[in-house]
N, C-alpha and C positions, 0 to 999 in steps of 0.2 A: 521591249517594250514589257514594262510588269503590269500584268492585268491582276493588280491586287494579290499578288504573290505567285502569279502564275508563271513569271519568267516569261522566256520569248518562243511558248509554244504557238502562239497566234499571230503572226504580225498582219500587217495592214498590206494587203495585196489588193490589185485590181480585182474586181468582182469577176468571179469564175464562172456563174452560170450565166449560159446564153437562153434565149428564147423565155418562155415562162418563168416568172418569179416563183421560186419553189417555196415549200413549207419547211421551216426549221424547228427540230424536235431537239431537245438538249436534256441530257440527264449525267448522272457521274458514271453511269455504266450501260447496261442493257436493260434497264427495266422499261425505259421509255419505249420499248419494241411492242409493249401491251398495248401501249396507246396507238401507235404506229398502224398497229393491224385495225382497230377500230376506225382510225382515219381513213385509211386505205380502203375499208369496206364503204364508206359513204361518199369518199371522193376518188375512184379508182384511176381518174386522170391527173391528179395533182403530184408533181415531183416533190418528192422527201429528199431534204438533205438531215441526215440523224448525226448528232454529236455527242460521244460519250467523252465525258471529262475524265478518262482513267488516270492522268497524272495526278489527281488529286480523290481518287477513288478510297474509299467509300465517304460519303459527305454525311453520313449519318451519325458517324462516331468524332466529327469536328466540331470544335466551338463555334457558335452561331454567328460570331465576328469573323470567323475567317470565310464562312460562306457568303455573308453579307458584302463582305469585299470583294471576293472572287468572283462570285457570278456576273453582277452588273459589269463588270469591266470584261470578261471574258465573251459575255453576249454581245458587246458592245463592236468587239474585233471581228466576232463571226458574222454579224448583221452587216458589217462593213463588205466583208469579203463575198458572202454568198447573197448579199441584196434579198433578203427572204422578204414575202407577203405578210408574211405573220410567225411569230415565235410561239412554240409550246415548250413550255418549261415542265417537262414530262419527268417530274421528280418532286415528290409531296415534302422533300426536307428542304430543298432550294425554294419550293413555292411558299412554304409556311415563312421562311426566313427573310427570302429577298426580293418577293414578287413586286413590292410596292417599289423597291428602289430600281428594279429592272423599269418597270412601265414609267418612273420618273426619269430615267436616262435615255430611252430609247423611243423614236416618235415613228411608232408601228404598233398593230395590234398585239398585245402579249397575252396567252391564254395560261393560267398557271394551272395546277393539280391541287386539291385538297379532299383531305379525307370524306368519304361519303358516308356521314354521321346522318345526315337527314334521312337519306334512303333506307340504312338501316335501323332507325328507329321506326319507321312506318312499316318495316316488315317483320320486327320482333313479335313474337306471341309473348313471349315471358317477360317484357320489358325488362332485357338484359342483354346488352351488347357489349362485344370485345373490341378494342382499338388495336390492331397488330401493325408496328410501324417499326421506323428506325428509332434510337433513341433520342435523335435531335426532333424529330418530328412530335412524337408521344408526348413530349414535355413541353410542347409551344403554346402560348397564351392563346393563339388562334384555335387550337384545338377546344380549349377551354370554352371560349365563345361559341363554337359551333354547338357543343354540347348543351351550354345554357340555351342557346336559339332553339335546337331543335331536338334535343333529348332530355329535356329537363325531368320529364316523368320516367325517366329508364335508369336503372343502375348500369353505369359505364366504366368498364375496368379497362386498364390499358398495359400493353406489353412492348418494349421496344427491344429489337433483336438482329444484330449486325451479322448473326449466323445464317437467318434465313434469306440475306441480301447474296452473302456468298454460296449459299445453296443454288440459288436463282442463277449467278454468275457462271457457276459449275455445270448447271443443266444445260445452259446455252452452248457451252463449251462441250457438250456431248459427254461429261463424265457420270457414272452412275450415282443415281441418287441415295441416301443413307435416311433409311426409315425412322430409324432411333432419334436421327438428327430432329426430324420433322416433328416426331412426338414430343421431345423435351422443348422445342419452341413452342407449341401449343401448350405444354403444361406450364409454361410461365405465365400464360394468360389465363387459362382453365382452372389451374390449381390456385389460384388467388382465392380469399374468402369472397363468397357470392360468385365464383366462377362458373358452378355447377348448374346455375341457371342460365348461362348464355347460350343461346340459339341462333344468334347472328353477330358475324365476325367482320368489322371493315378492314379490307386489306389497304392500309393507308402508306403503303410504298408501292410503287408502280413496279418495282420488280416482283413482287409478291403474287400477282394473278399469273406469271409465268410458271409460279408452282401451286398452283389451285388444286390441281388432281393431286398432287401429293400431299398437301395438307387436308385435303377430304378424305384420303386413304390413311391416313395417320390419326384422323381425328378419334376419340372413344365414343361419341356418338355423332347422329347428323348435325350437320352445323350448314347456316346458309352463309355464304361467304359474298361480301358485296365490295364493289370498287368504282371508281369514277370513269373509267376509259370511255364509255359508251357517252355520257354526259360531256365530255371534253370534245370527243368528236364531233357531237351534233353542235357545240359553240363553236367550232373551227368552220364547218359548213356554214354555219350561219353567217358570220364574218365575212367569208369568202364568197355568199351567195351569188355575187355579181360579177366574179371574176370567171373569165371565160379561159377554161384549160385547153391545153392542147386534145386533139383527138387521137394522137398518136401514143403507143404506150409511153409511159412516164419512164424517165431513169431515175431510180433510187440510189442514194449516194450514202455509205455510212463511215465517220471519220472517228477516230481517237487521238486523242491529247496525250502527250507523252511519247517515250520512245519506241512503242510498240511493241515491246517483248511480249509474246504470246499471241501476238494477234490472230494467227493463221487458225490457231483453234476455234475462233470466235466465226469464221467465214461461213461454214456449213449452217449455223444458228442464224445468222442474218440473213443469208440466201433464203433460207424458209419463211422470212418475213419479206423477202422482195427486194433485199439488198443485195445487188450482184457485186457491187465494187466497195471493199473494205480496206482502208488506209490509213495511215496517220496524218494529223492535220499540223 
């Protein structure tokens, strides 16, 4: 079956999950783990299925039409296979492009991820904020609408970085960080005209909170970094407030689309977030 160009990575199998219906988290890579950590803190008994669409990684450099076609089709097959109680699109790029299409296609709650521009605007003392995301996210009209609605009185600068996504992936694989690379990414934002006034930076990609400490260390001055993971977790908790989760410790599973080359390098990083099982789907 072709999932909007997915090939036969996810076929329609009978439902794999027995017992409580899991929460399904979806991203192109490991970024959604930042969201998974926040959800586990609020809902420690909820079983999680995490799917990293590494067959199409990274999303942030792909045309919007590719994401809009791929994500709803792939999530439809994952929903059939895992019968989730709810799906979290733990990816800013996929959410800003395909969230409406996914909600139209699937008859279950869908929680998206959008840039935390509103809280950033309320926190900024200088009234200058930066938005650090993928190239696809920062240019979306949805970001323009958020800026007009919640940051109209602020100067808002944007920078898209595929390199920072790769740095976060490398960190989860246990590879040493490159501080020069982090400084280079921040310079792309802060060296823009007006960038010296920025005091608050929106991490508009779920990968980026995974390297917040490195960004803070590389910053030329103190910056406040803001992301939306806690808000997503609260929304998930609200939508599942009437669900009775099992009292036994939940089993969390992580799955990668694609051939799975290099998957072993990710196992320790996923284990640190509570995912004992990591395999291809």
